[in-house]
C-alpha positions in Angstrom: 0.0 0.0 0.0 1.1 3.6 -0.6 2.5 5.5 2.4 -0.7 7.5 2.6 -2.5 4.4 3.7 -1.0 4.6 7.2 -3.6 7.1 8.3 -6.4 4.6 7.5 -4.8 1.3 8.5 -5.7 0.5 12.0 -9.2 1.8 11.9 -11.4 -1.1 12.9 -13.9 -0.4 10.2 -11.1 -0.2 7.6 -9.5 -3.4 8.7 -12.8 -5.3 8.8 -13.8 -4.0 5.4 -10.4 -4.7 3.9 -10.6 -8.3 5.1 -14.0 -8.7 3.4 -12.8 -7.0 0.3 -9.9 -9.4 0.1 -12.1 -12.4 0.7 -14.5 -11.4 -2.1 -12.2 -9.9 -4.7 -9.0 -11.6 -3.9 -5.6 -10.3 -2.6 -4.2 -9.7 -6.1 -7.0 -7.4 -7.1 -7.1 -5.5 -3.8 -3.3 -5.2 -3.7 -3.3 -3.8 -7.2 -6.0 -1.3 -6.4 -4.4 -0.1 -3.2 -0.8 0.0 -4.5 -1.6 2.7 -7.1 -3.6 5.0 -4.9 -2.2 8.5 -4.3 -3.0 11.1 -1.6 -6.1 12.3 -3.5 -7.4 8.7 -3.9 -7.1 7.6 -0.3 -10.3 9.2 0.9 -12.2 7.2 -1.8 -10.5 4.0 -0.8 -11.3 4.7 2.9 -15.0 5.4 2.0 -15.3 2.3 -0.2 -13.5 0.0 2.3 -15.3 1.2 5.4 -18.8 1.7 4.1 -19.2 -0.6 1.1 -17.0 -3.5 2.3 -17.7 -3.2 6.1 -21.0 -1.5 6.6 -22.8 -3.2 3.7 -21.1 -6.4 2.9 -20.8 -7.4 6.6 -24.4 -6.7 7.4 -26.3 -9.9 8.6 -29.4 -9.4 6.3 -28.0 -11.0 3.2 -25.2 -13.5 2.6 -22.3 -12.8 0.4 -23.7 -15.0 -2.4 -26.9 -12.9 -2.5 -25.0 -9.7 -2.4 -22.9 -10.9 -5.4 -26.1 -11.7 -7.4 -27.4 -8.2 -6.7 -24.2 -6.5 -7.6 -23.9 -8.4 -10.9 -27.3 -7.2 -12.0 -26.9 -3.6 -10.8 -23.3 -3.2 -12.2 -24.4 -4.6 -15.5 -27.3 -2.2 -15.6 -25.0 0.7 -14.9 -22.6 -0.4 -17.6 -19.5 -0.5 -15.4 -17.3 -3.1 -17.1 -14.3 -2.8 -14.8 -16.4 -3.3 -11.6 -18.4 -6.0 -13.3 -15.2 -8.0 -14.1 -14.2 -7.7 -10.4 -17.6 -8.7 -9.1 -18.0 -11.7 -11.5 -14.7 -13.0 -9.9 -16.1 -12.1 -6.5 -19.4 -14.0 -7.3 -17.4 -17.1 -8.1 -15.4 -16.6 -4.9 -18.7 -16.4 -3.0 -20.0 -19.6 -4.4 -22.0 -18.6 -7.5 -22.0 -21.1 -10.3 -21.5 -20.1 -14.0 -25.1 -21.1 -14.7 -26.3 -18.6 -12.0 -24.3 -15.8 -13.5 -25.8 -16.7 -16.9 -29.3 -16.3 -15.3 -28.4 -12.9 -14.0 -27.6 -11.7 -17.5 -30.7 -13.2 -18.9 -32.7 -11.2 -16.4 -30.6 -8.1 -17.1 -31.6 -8.5 -20.8 -35.3 -8.3 -20.0 -35.2 -5.5 -17.4 -32.2 -3.4 -18.6 -31.8 -4.3 -22.3 -30.0 -6.7 -24.5 -26.9 -4.5 -25.0 -26.2 -4.4 -21.3 -26.8 -8.1 -21.0 -24.7 -9.0 -24.0 -21.8 -6.9 -22.8 -22.0 -8.3 -19.3 -22.1 -11.9 -20.6 -19.0 -11.3 -22.8 -17.2 -10.0 -19.8 -18.4 -12.9 -17.7 -17.2 -15.4 -20.3 -13.7 -13.8 -20.2 -13.5 -13.9 -16.4 -14.9 -17.4 -16.2 -12.3 -18.6 -18.7 -9.5 -16.8 -16.8 -10.7 -18.6 -13.6 -11.0 -22.0 -15.3 -14.8 -22.0 -14.7 -15.9 -22.0 -18.4 -17.6 -25.0 -19.8 
């Protein structure tokens, strides 16, 4: 992590969020994200790690699998391919099967449009192949 991280490391919320973030997205992805952050980027990393990854992902109301399903649909609808790639990987890490990810994009097609679903499925196929989960 960049030197600027020292002001955030040690915060209980940051550490709990970072642990969850690593478990879902993987150490390689998180290390790459954090290693390139400059002083202007650290407030965003703090916000994402403490509120998204601790406050939301660690809530008891939904399990991680369910949160992954929701994220795939929402991120596909928002057309955010970088985040979609990360969360497809996270979905597999959280126990989703390729067929379930396929179902997400079929539903995205009906509710958000075929372009969003087709782009999402293309990205999913790439990630699944990278992870050795393709059929």
